[in-house]
C-alpha positions as CSV (number, residue, x, y, z in Angstrom):
1,M,6.9,74.1,38.1
2,K,3.6,75.9,37.6
3,Q,3.4,79.7,37.5
4,T,1.2,79.8,40.7
5,T,3.8,77.8,42.7
6,I,6.6,80.2,41.7
7,N,4.3,83.2,42.6
8,R,3.6,81.7,46.1
9,I,7.3,81.1,46.8
10,L,8.1,84.7,45.7
11,I,5.3,86.1,47.8
12,G,6.6,84.1,50.8
13,I,10.1,85.5,50.4
14,I,8.8,89.1,50.1
15,T,6.7,88.6,53.2
16,L,9.7,87.2,55.1
17,M,11.8,90.1,54.0
18,S,9.1,92.7,55.0
19,L,8.9,91.1,58.5
20,S,12.7,91.3,58.8
21,I,12.7,94.9,57.9
22,C,10.0,95.7,60.4
23,F,11.9,93.9,63.1
24,L,15.1,95.8,62.3
25,V,13.2,99.1,62.4
26,V,11.8,98.3,65.9
27,C,15.3,97.3,67.1
28,I,16.8,100.6,65.9
29,A,13.9,102.6,67.4
30,T,14.3,101.0,70.8
31,R,18.1,101.0,71.0
32,P,19.7,102.7,74.0
33,R,20.5,106.4,73.6
34,Y,23.7,108.0,74.6
35,I,23.5,111.2,76.6
36,N,25.8,114.1,75.5
37,T,27.1,116.0,78.4
38,S,28.6,119.5,78.1
39,E,30.9,119.1,81.1
40,Q,34.1,117.3,80.4
41,E,36.0,115.4,83.1
42,T,39.6,116.3,83.6
43,T,41.9,113.4,84.5
44,A,45.6,113.5,85.3
45,I,47.4,110.2,85.1
46,I,50.7,110.2,87.1
47,E,53.3,107.7,86.3
48,V,55.1,106.2,89.3
49,P,58.5,104.6,89.0
50,P,58.4,100.8,89.1
51,D,60.9,100.6,92.1
52,A,58.7,103.0,94.3
53,D,57.2,101.4,97.4
54,I,53.5,101.9,97.0
55,S,51.1,101.7,99.9
56,V,47.5,102.9,100.4
57,S,48.7,106.1,102.2
58,S,51.3,106.9,99.5
59,T,48.7,106.5,96.7
60,Q,46.4,108.8,98.6
61,D,49.4,111.3,98.9
62,I,50.0,111.0,95.2
63,A,46.3,111.6,94.5
64,A,46.2,114.6,96.8
65,A,49.4,116.1,95.2
66,S,47.9,115.6,91.7
67,D,44.6,117.3,92.7
68,T,46.5,120.4,93.9
69,S,48.6,120.6,90.8
70,V,45.7,120.1,88.2
71,G,44.3,123.3,87.0
72,S,46.6,125.6,88.9
73,S,49.8,127.3,87.8
74,T,52.4,128.7,90.1
75,A,55.7,130.5,89.6
76,A,57.5,127.2,90.3
77,D,55.7,125.6,87.4
78,D,57.3,128.2,85.1
79,N,60.9,127.2,86.1
80,A,62.7,124.8,83.8
81,D,63.8,122.7,86.8
82,T,60.3,122.0,88.0
83,A,58.5,121.9,84.6
84,M,55.9,119.2,84.3
85,R,56.4,116.7,81.5
86,G,53.8,114.6,79.8
87,K,53.4,111.9,77.2
88,T,50.5,110.7,75.1
89,S,48.5,107.7,76.1
90,T,47.5,106.9,72.5
91,R,47.7,108.4,69.0
92,V,46.3,111.9,69.3
93,N,46.0,115.2,67.6
94,I,47.9,118.3,68.8
95,R,46.0,121.5,68.1
96,D,46.7,125.2,68.0
97,A,43.9,126.1,70.4
98,A,41.9,124.4,73.2
99,S,39.0,123.3,71.0
100,E,38.0,120.3,68.9
101,D,37.4,122.7,66.0
102,A,41.0,124.1,66.2
103,K,43.6,123.5,63.5
104,V,45.5,120.2,63.9
105,L,49.2,121.0,64.1
106,A,50.3,117.3,64.1
107,T,49.1,113.8,64.9
108,V,51.5,112.1,67.2
109,E,52.0,108.5,68.2
110,E,51.5,106.9,71.7
111,G,54.4,107.8,74.1
112,T,55.3,111.2,72.5
113,T,56.7,113.4,75.2
114,F,56.3,117.2,75.7
115,E,56.5,120.0,78.2
116,I,53.2,120.8,80.1
117,V,52.6,124.5,80.6
118,E,49.2,124.2,82.3
119,I,46.4,121.7,82.7
120,L,43.2,123.7,82.0
121,D,39.8,123.1,83.7
122,S,38.2,122.9,80.2
123,G,39.6,119.4,79.6
124,W,42.6,120.6,77.6
125,T,46.3,120.7,78.4
126,H,48.5,123.6,77.3
127,I,51.8,122.2,76.1
128,I,55.0,123.2,74.2
129,Y,55.4,121.1,71.1
130,E,58.2,121.7,68.7
131,D,59.0,125.0,70.4
132,Q,55.4,126.4,69.9
133,D,52.3,126.7,72.1
134,A,49.9,123.9,71.4
135,Y,47.0,122.0,73.1
136,I,46.1,118.4,73.6
137,S,43.0,116.8,75.2
138,S,43.7,116.1,78.8
139,A,42.1,112.7,78.4
140,Y,45.2,111.5,76.5
141,V,47.9,113.0,78.7
142,I,50.0,111.0,81.1
143,V,51.9,113.3,83.5
144,I,55.4,112.0,84.1
145,N,58.1,113.1,86.4
146,S,60.9,115.2,84.8
């Protein structure tokens, strides 16, 4: 091959690569942006026994009961007989304070059970883990009947 033919092929490859890079830059610049919200949602998942008869009215009763228990602590909650229990919905960190910046005490697997002290409005659940106060994100807590 002649030198000019090789030069033209290389210039064509460089042009094609330059156009590809421009296309990728445009795609990155116009991608959808995600909005950070400062307000976290608090969700309590309540496990219902498989043999329970579930109807529309009973699911509404369960939802109403969970709404009144979330974020509120009564003297009955402090009794061992009525203590709420929970389990993790996935692998999750257990922390020493209700913050993502707090020290991680442990990382536990899905299904790890614990005693719930209080479900906080800030999106965290105060728990007892290995006989000490700890916190877990409420998004990963499933409230179970004790």
